[in-house]
Structure formats: C-alpha cells, structure tokens
N, C-alpha and C positions, 0 to 999 in steps of 0.2 A: 503493500501499499504505500500511500505516498499523497502530504498532504496538497490541496486540492490547487491551490497555487503555485504553478512550477518555481518559480520566482526564490520561494520563502524552504526548501529543499534544503536544509542543513543537518548534519550531525544532534547538534545539540543547538535550538534556539538559544537565542538571548532570552536573558530573564523577564525580559519585559516584550511577549509577541507583538509581533503586528496586527493589528484588529482580524486584518484580513483570514487569520486562520481561526480564528473564534466565530462559531456561528453567533452568538447574543454576549459572548464578553463583556465587551468594550464600544463605544458608538462613533461617529463618523464616518469619515472615508476619506479616500485619496483618488487621484486622476486614475489610476490604474483601475482601481478598484471599482467607480463608475464606469469605466470604457469594458471592464467583464459584463458576460452573461450574466443573468442573476443562475443563481445555481436551481437544477431540477428537483420540481416536488416529488419528495418519496411518498407511494401510497402506500398500505400494506394493511393486510388484514387486521379484522378488530382482535383482539388479543386474550387468550381465553382468562375465565375470571383465576387470580391471582389468588392460590392461600399459604397456607404458613405464613411467618415472622422470625426474626432477627432472634439468635439467642446468642450464648457468652458461656464459655467454660474453657478447662484446662483437661489435659488428656495424659496427663503426666504430675500425680501427686503423693506423694509419702507420708504414711504415718510414724505413728514409734514402733509397729510391729516390721519394719526394716531395721537392722540393725545401723545404720548411719542414720538414721533421722530422730528427733528427739522428742517430736510433738504426739500427744494423745491422738487419735482415731476423732472422737469428740470435736477437739476443740481444732482439727484441721478442717472439719465440717463448719464449724460454726464461723468459722472463719472466713470459707468457700461463701458460704448462703447468706450468712445473719448479715456478716459486715464489708464481704467483698461483692453481693449480692449477686453469683455469679446464676444462673441456669442449670447446669447442668456440670458434672465431673468423672472422671476416670481416676478410680485409686489404684495408682500402678505400684504396688510391692514390687523388692527383688523375690526374687522367685529364687529363693535359696534359703536356708536353715535359718530359723526363729526362734530366738527364747525368747519373748515379750509376747504379751497378748494386746490387744486393743489401748488398753491403760496405761501399760508399760512393763505390768506385774511381770516376773518371772513367770514361762510355763513349769505347771507341774510336772516333773519327769525330767525335765530337760526340755532344749531345740526341736522343734519339728519342722517334714519340709512348709512351707508358707502354704501348698496348699492345700493345708492340713490347720495352718492358723488363719487362712481365709476363711473355711467353713465351719470355723470354731468361733471364729470371735470378731471377725470382720463385719462378713454377713449377717450376723444374728445381730448385731448391734446397729447399722443399718436398719433392717425389719423390725426389730422393736419401737426404733427412733420414729420412723418412716408412722407406725401404728398406733403411736403414740402424738403424733401430730406434727413433729417436729420435721421441719426442711419441707413443708409442705407447699408440693407443686413442683419443687427442685426432683432432677435427674441425676441418680449416683451408679455409677457401673465401675465393679470388679473387676479390673484388671491385671496384670503382671510386669515388672519388668524384668526379661530375659538377656543373660549374659550370652549371647550368638555366637555359636564356636568360632573361632577366629576372628572377628569384628569384634562389634562392640552389644551397646545395650541398645534392644529394644522393646517398646510396650507391644505387649499381645492382649487382645480382650478376645474373649471366648464365648458365644451366645448372647450376643446384644438382642437377639427373638425372645430369646427368655431367660431371662436375667436373671443371676443368682437364686438357679434352678436349681432341685438336686443333679440334673442332667447336666449341670451348666458348670456345676463346683466339680464334680465328677469327670467331665473334660477336661479342667485347668488339674488335676491329677495324674488325670493321665496323660499330659503333656509333659508335667512336670517329671514322672516314672521315667517317660521313652527319652528326651531331649534333654536332661541333666544326667550327673553323674553318683546320683545319690543313691546310697546300697538299699539294697529292693526291703530288705528288711525294715522300714524309715518307713516302707505304705501298705495300705489296707491288703493283707492274703490273698484276698478276691481280684481287688484290682491287680494284683502281680499276676494271679493264677491266668485272670481274663487275655490278660494283655501275653502271655507265653506265646511264642513265635516273630512275634512281632519285634523288628530289629531295635535295639538302645542306639541314638545315633548323640553322638554332646562333643566331638572335637575334631571337625572338620568344616570343611566349608560347603562338601558336598552334603555332610551335615545337618547345616543348615537347611539348605534346601530342601534335603526332606521334610523337617517337621515343617517347611513353608509350603507343603507339598501336603501334607498330613491335614494342615489348616484347611485347604482347598476340598481337599478330598470329602475330609469327614467334618468341618465343623463350616461350614460356607460363610454360616454367618457371624465372622470371623474380620479379627482387623490386625495388621502389621505394621507398626511405625516406628520411621528410623528415627533412635534420639541422638542427641548433639552426635553428628555422624562425625568431624573431623577433630573432636574432641584430642584423639591420638591419633597421630602420623601411620597412613597406609594402614590401615584399617581396612577399608573400602576401596573397592576401583569401579570407574563409573561401568564399566560391563560386570562387577559381580551386581552392582543396580539395574543391570538392563535386562541378567540373566534372573534377578530374581520377580521385577516388573512382567517377562515374557512367559514364565513359568504360575504366578498367581496376580494377574494386574487386578483381580477385585479384593485381597485380599491384601497388597502391601501396595497402598497410592498415596501414603503419607511420608510428608522428611519433616522432623521438628530442625526447621530451620532457624525460628526464632527462638533461643534454647534460652534456660532456665538458670536457673544456677549463679544470678545478677547480682548475689551478693559476695560472690569471691571476690579476692583481691585483683588474680587473676578471671576476667570476666568470664564468667562461665562456666567457671571451672577448669579452662585449657590452660592449667598450667606445660605443658611439653611446649606449647608454642612463640615462647620467648628466647628464640635464638632468631637468627635473617634465615636459617637454610627451611624451618619451621613456619614462615610464616603463612599460608597456606594455613596451618594449621589452628590460630590463633581469630577470635571474634571480630567481627566487624560492625562497630555499630550494633553489638551486642549480639550479629547476627553470623551465624557459621558463614563460613565462606564460600560453601557451596550453593548458598543460596544469593550472600550477600555479591559475589563478584559476578559483574554484567559482562557475559557471554561465557560465562562458565558451566561445571555439573548441571543444575538445573534446566541453565535455558539450553543445553546441548540436549538435554531428556526431551524438555516442550520444543525440542526442533524437528524432535522427530514423531510429533503429535502425542506422547505421553501424556497418559493424565495420572500424573503426579503433582502431590501438592504443597506448598509450603503449612505449618500450624506456626502457635506460641504457646509454650506451655510456660509453668513455674518449676518442675521438677521440684519441690520444694523439698527438706528435710528438716531444714529451724531458719528463724532468721538469723540471730544469732544465740551463743551458747557461750556459758562459764566464760561470758564476760571477755573472750580470748578469741572466739571462732564467728565466722558469719560465713552463709552457704546462700538462700533465695530466700525471697517474697513468698509472701502467702497467695496460694490460687486465686486470683481475680485480682491483686493488690499490682501489681505490674505489668503482667503478659497476659494477654486476653486473646483467645481465640472466636470472633466471629462465624457465626454457622448460619443460614437460611434455613429452617430446620420444617416442618411439615408433619407434627405428632408431637406426642405427649411423652415419648417411651423414646429409648434408648434407642430402639431400631432405627427412630423418626431422627436423633444427632449424629449417627453412623452415612444412613442417604443422604443427611443434609455433608456429614464430610465427604463420598463420594461424589455429589456432584460438582464439588472443586466452587460453590458459592460459597465464597466466605474469604476472610483478611485477618491478619492475624499483627496486634501490637502495641506497643510499648509504653508507660505509662501513661495511659489512657488521652495521646496525642490525639485520637481520633473515637467518634462513639460511633460512628453512623457512614456508611460507603457505597454510593452505588455507584456500580461500572458494569458500563453494555454498550454493546455494537448496536446500531441499525441499517437495517437493508431494507430492501425491496420483498425480502420471504420473512421478515418476523425482525426479532427482540435476542438479542443473548446476552445473559449476564456471565459475572465470573463463574469460569469453569465450562461455561457451553459453547457452540459453537454456529458463527454462524457462514450462510451459505451465500457466496455472490456470485455475481457477473463478473466477467472481468470489463474494468471498468468503470462497475459501477462507485456511486457516492455511496459512501457507511456513514453513518451521524453516532458521533462514540459519544458518552454522555458519562461525565462525569461529576459526580458527588456526593461531598462526605460533608462533616460539622465533629469538629470538638468541644469537650464540655465544658463546664464553666471552671473546673477545680479537679486534680488528681488526687494522690496522696500521698503528696511528696511531704514529709511531716522530719521537720529540725527540732533537738535533734531526733534520730531515726529510734523510733518504739518511745519516742515520750506522748504519743498521743497528741502534740500539737503540730496539728496542720498547719502546712504556709499557704495554702486557697490560690497556689500556685494557675495560671488559667496557662492550658498547654495552647500552643499557636504551631499553625503549621507554616514554614517558610518558602515551601516550595514542594511542587506535587511534580515526579517526575514522570514521562507514559516512552515506556520502554518497549521494542518492538523486536520481533526478532522472525527470520524463516523457517517455515516448515516444510520438511520434507521425506523423502523417506528414510522406514527405519534401516540401524543398521543390523548387518543380516553376521549373525554369531561366525567366529571366527576370522572375520576379516579386522583388517588396522582400524577401520570406522568403526568398530565397535567398544574399542578401547580411547577414544577420543572421546576427551571431555570438553571442549567448549565446543562451543557455535559463537562462529566469526560475523555475523550476520550482526547477532541480535546489538544493540545499541540504546544510547538513550535520544527517542525522538524529540522531543519539547518536555520543557523545564518551563512549568507554569509557577508564577510567585503572586503575589496578592492581588497585583495590576492586571493583570487575565482574567479572574474568574470576577462575577456576580455574586450577590446573595440574594439570596430566595424568600419565599414569604414567609416560609417552615427552618428560618435561619441555617440554609444549608449550603456552603458554598458553591455553585456552579462550572461549568464550565465543557464546553461543548465545543467539539470538534469536527470537521468536515474532512475525509482521508477518502481518497482514487483506491478499489481493488484492484492491485494489478497482481499478486502473488497471494499465495497461501502463508497467512505471517498468526502470528501470538500478538497480543496486545499484555502487558500487563503493569504496576504503579507497584509507585514506593514514593514516602514522603517523609518530612524529618523537620522535626524543629531549627535543623541548622542550616546557617546561608553554605552556598555552594565551599569558602576556601573560608574554613576554619581553623588555624591550627590545633595540628593535633587530633581533628578529627574527621576532616574533607579535601578531599584537593580537586577541584575540576567537581564537582557535585558528588563525588567516589566519596565514599566512606571508608577510614584508616584503618590499620590494624589495633585495637583497641591495649592502652597499655595497662601496665599491675599497677596498683595502688598501695607504694611501698611505705606505709609508715608504722612507727614503730607503735606509740598509741594505741590500745586496740580502741577506746571511744570518738577517740580523732579518725584511724582507719575507718571505722562502721561508718562514720556520718562523709569523712569523703567519698565512700564506696555509694553512695545515698546519693551523694553529690552529682560523680558523675554520670551515674543511671539517670539519674532527671533531666540533666543537660546535652543528654544525647539518644534523641526519641526520633524510634523511624515507626510507620506501617509499610507493610509490605499485603499488595493486594495478588490473588491467585489471579493466573492470564483468561481473554477470551479470544479465542480462535476465529480469523475467519478465513475461510475454506474457499476461493478460488474454484467455480468450475471450470475443470478441462473443456 
C-alpha cells in the first residue's frame, strides 16, 4: 500500500504530517490539493450488528504456590480484581514441585507436584470464593508455567471450555507426568497406570513438539503462550517458532512481547543481556526484542501471514520483598492486555485472544484503541483481514484515548498516588509486506527479518482530532498495491530522548544500579513510568491477485 498522494511517499513522515495525508485530522488546503480530484466514495454493505466488548486481563500471574513467589492467592486475586479492576486473569504457577498451599502454609507431608497443589488448594479456594460472591463477574482461570525442554518458560492453559473441572485437572496432572521428569510415585497410581505405554518426554526440542502435539490432539481447547522469549540467549530460533506454529497454530498463537517483572533492576529480569553481544536479549522500552525490533522476528512471522499475536503480562511474583528485592507489578497495575471478548467465560477470552483483536499497554498510556481498515469488501479490525482489489483506496482509522491518571505512586507502595495523566506523544503506523510462507529445510525458514517492514508514518497531536467521546482520531487513506499488514505502536516519549529513543526507535533498557534499597525501588518505578508504550496487533490487507 502507499499514501494516496504520491509526493508524500517517505519511510518516516515528519512529526507533523501534511494535511493531505489525513482525511479529517486537519483543515485547509494548498494548491496541489485543490487541483487533485476528490477521493472516490467507498460504499460497503451494511455491517452486521457487533456483539461483545473490550475487556482487560493478564495471562501470567504467580501466587505463593510457586516457590519463587511471595503473595497469597487471595491477595493476588484481591489486587487483580478489586484494586486494579481486571476482568479476567490466568494464574500460572510453575509446573514444579510446590511445598506451600494457597495461604503460604507448608503442605503436610512435604512437596507435591504442582498439578496436585492446583487441584487441592488453588481451585478449591477459587470456587469457594466465587460461591461466596467474591470476584463477581470476573473470570479466573488456572493455567501453569512449564519449563519447556531446551527453551524457556511457556504458559499452558488446558480445558478453557471446561475450566477447573475434574476432567481439566486430570489433564493437567497427565501433562505434568508426561512432560516433566518427576518421579512416577509422586502421582496418582491410577493415572500412571492409565498412561502406561505413552512415552514420557522432557529433554529435547523434539520432546517440546511432542507435548505441543499432545495438546493439539488430546485437548484442543488449550493454548501455549511464549513467555519472555529473549530473556536468555539462544533459547529459540525463528525456525523453531515456525515449526511450533506449523504444528499447532490453534494452540501456539501468542508471544508475551510486553514482558512482566518490570520492577527488576534489569528490566524484565533480562539479567544476561547487559553485554554488547547480548543486546538482542535485553528489553527495549520494556518490550522483548522479538517484538520491539521493527523488521525483526515478529515482523518476519507476520510477513508470512502468520496469526501470532503480542500480549502484555505482569509475571507477578511480588512487588518488593524483605526490603531488599523487587520483582514486578501486580496484575493490572502496570501491564494490561485488552481483548475484545464476546462472552462471559474463559472460552470467550481465548476466542478473543485467537482472533487477534487486542492490544497491550504499559502504565495505562491508553485505555482504549480502535484500529481498523475499511474498503469495498467491509471492515477489518486488529487481527482481521481486509481483501481489496489492486489500486483500491483503503481507509485506515486509528482512534485512541488516555485515562486521567495511572497507578504511579511515590514512594512506591506508599499508597500516595501522583495523579499523573499519561500522554501519548506520538503513534507510529508500521507496515510490512506479506508473502508466502518459508518452507521447512530452506534458508528462509531460519530468516528472522522482514526487510520490508518500516514506519510508514508518525503522528503527533498536530495530526489528530478529538471526537465527541474524547478519543483522539487519525484517518488515513492508503492505496492497496500489494498484500501487507499494518500495526501500531505508541509512546509517551519523543523520538529522540537520551537513553530512551533514537529516531523514534526504543533503545535497550539500562539497568538501575542504586545501592540503597528504597532509592533503588523508586528509581526503578520512575524508570518504568517515564517509559510507556502500547503495541497493537496487526490488520492484514490482502490484495486480490
């Protein structure tokens, strides 16, 4: 695609775009504009009645049943739903041995596999709390975080159509038995007998694929989310990601690009990344390099038309502990994933996640985003596809809003809000070409770049209007000349902020190295709230051949 007015073709537009590139963001005209023919009138069929609504949630939340976490299940849920007003959350404790119950008390008899702890403590507390009227209208799901053989952590949710049922809990226990190296005598004897003859697999990349195929074939109402993928060097190749997606695209469709653990001194807990050779294994504006790098791994996958989406999570373990350590924000406090959800259960959440109609945000930089492309065939939202004729005019609408304040407080954990209003400095419209998928075994299968991806335009306050509902609105007309995807990112930062951005690109995050504990906590918190981003998922525009 290209801007309708050819003289405005540039890789990155100036900070204040010429008015002719916008349909309604500014007034006036120049001689060239007056000489140009009016844009064609686009007619489309009456859209169907839209159901559903936006919701907020978090897919990666730990409780004290994970041995590296410090907050009870009750406190986690209170913070997620009562304090920070999320609509849904997936608990994701480690699929390891657990020696504490949901309150932090030692489990009688010693450590148990986490699937046992989930069944005996986590799920019963959730059910009892909800039966008593707590967390009314909220969706709580029990998933787990698996140490994926030869790789890093992934969140796995099993049984989204029948959550927390005996059948789903049994499936989690089967998964833990088959795909971890725990001794057989730690599991129910009948379960072990029933699984006799099924190979246990917990060592190699091939074993990881075996587990993914098991989910696909045995429990199709499951998902696998790639957590903090670049935290350690060499844990994934793009060829392996393509292999996973080829094997089970309905299960593996998400990357936690906007990672949690943001209260770590090394942002996101990416502790290995502070050497020049490991720069791609550091966060950039708090975002994993796979997603933050324009033309990088995520763009390479999108450039094949793969429906692999980005999400934002907390990875909550604790905020601060023992006056010495800091880890991450509570669910809903700093990171949110906004999902268009049509229904009131976890199945509806996952259907929304699979659709791609979602966006991630840090520090409540925005609390609403509509991003769509409209043509003769209809309208496509984030995650959707608009089919257009070659040369057709496509109208792109970007509509967003920021709240009056976010959760920044000083000092941290003081309960003293600063009432800072987050403000978007600019929004980047990013475009990349879409071509055929690379074939396994070819060099292209291991290519982690999409050279066609670029920032097509950068919009500031001068380029948007404010509608009657208080939304900032940008409308752009593009010409469909090739199949492409469009995606957005926005930030509170200017394009050239020392240590933060260069020509609009986020720079590798610096470690906060302050000796005094309280001063370090506050410096980390200030670092994070002064460096805010949102990322949309893409809209695909496919040109008919």
